Residue, then its C-alpha position, 0 to 999 in steps of 0.5 A: m571474578h570474572t573469567a576473561d572468557g565469561e566477559v566475552g560471553r557476556r558482551q555476545q549476549r548482550a550483542g545478540i539481545r541488541l539484535l532484536g529491534g528494526k526488522l528482527l522485531v518485526a519478524l518476531l511479531l509476525l511469528a507471534t501472530p500467525w494467521l498474519a503471516a499466513a494471510l498473504p495476498r493474493p499473488d496476481p504478478v501484472p502491471g497493477g498486481v501483486a507477486v508473491l515471492t518465495l525467498p531463499p532459505d538463507f534469507d533472515a530477518a537481517a537481510e532486505a529486499s527491494f524490487a526498482g531500487k525501493p525497499v519490499l514488504t517480507v514477511p516470516v511463514d512457516d517455511g521460510w519468507r515470502a516477498v510481496v511485491g507490488i508492481p506499477l502499472s507503468q511495469t512493462p510485461g516480462p522478465a523481472a528481477l527482485r534484488l536481495r542484500f543480505a548483512d554480510g555485503r553479499s547479493r542476489n536476484v529472484g527472478f520472476t514474470v511480469a505477465a501483460r493485462d489489458y484493462p478495459v479503457q473508461r470514458i468520463t464527462i467532468a462539467d468543471p473545465d478546470k478539473v479537466t484542463p487546469s489552468a495557470a494557478s490551479l497548476k501551481r496547487i497540483q503541484r505543490e500538492q503532488v509533493q505531500i502526496l508522493a511524499a506519503f505514498r513513499h513512506r516506510s514504517s517499521h510496524a509489522p503491517p496486516l496483509r488482509f483487509a476489509m472493505p472500508a465503505q459498503g456499495p457495488l463497485s462503480s469504477n475498477f482498479g486500472l482502467r484506462r481513461v478518457i476524460n471529456g476526449q483526453p486520455r489520462s492516467p489510469h485509474s490507480g483505485i476502486d471507487i465504491a457507489a456509496p451515498a453522500g454521507a455514508p461511513v468510510t471505515a479503517p479496513a484494518p489496523g494502522r495509523v493516519l499518516r496524513v488528512g489533507d483536501y487536494f484539488f484533484t482528490g478533495n478531501t483525503v487521508f493517507v493510512d500507514h499501515g507500514q513497511g510502506l504499505v500505505t492506503l488512500y481514502c478520497h473525496l471524503s465530505s468529512v473527516a473523523v481522524r488526525e494525523g497521527q491518530p492510531l486506527a482499529t479495524g471498522d474506526a471511523i475516517g470519515a464520509v463518503g462524498s463528492t469533493g475534488r474531481a468527482t462525478g458524483p458522491h462514492l469513495h476512491w479506495a487506493l493501496s500503495l505498496n512499496d511505491a506502487r498502486v495495486d489492486p486493493r482487492l488482492f488484499l481483500s479477506a477471503e470472507t469479503q471476496a466471496a461476499r462481493 
């Protein structure tokens, strides 16, 4: 015979088991791989950088963090939890706040400071005038593509992300992140990735595990691949001469993505590699492994 107390206890036990889903499952996966939880990106709290913030002791797997209204990646470490916050290039330097929301309805802010960063100016000459001042037809295409591109950057899956990356191509950096670009004498958006000067046809490989989110041929970026790494961490590979993946395909570190090219708006063969975190484009070099950083 089952007692009432026993039945209550069993219901509580079943409810507890159901909690092992969603974000809690992500936390358990991270705890099962200590190297992943410990290998945080290099903090650089500037526009286009990353803030790594210590969360209060009562933060747990059921709580959520957001910055500028967008969910932020959180990971457990030995002494609690950290938030890994992407800071947009458009962020005004000065005081900023991470918003925490707890399962019981409480909310709290964690303040931090965004330091100033003066990025250099880069002047570029493009031979194709339509790639500088697009025609009406090209503008319509750009607007259609922008919807797809922004949707990819804002994609957020629940699986545990890698936080350290290898380089996706071999070669020197030809353009750093954040450069204030002037194209044919006209100011344009800052450079939101890094350019790797590799020869046409050179291999482009996955710098960390993930899943192919989108493959497309876009006006500015040419043959392009987006890879979802989890929790709002998305990487982008542009100007490819060929693509070796399909949407939905899982990737392990080192798997082929495509080959270096000069499709789209490009002055020559190179790989443009970008990293988006909570829909903020940040410097991918902050996520390079210590070994990769030492080799560059």
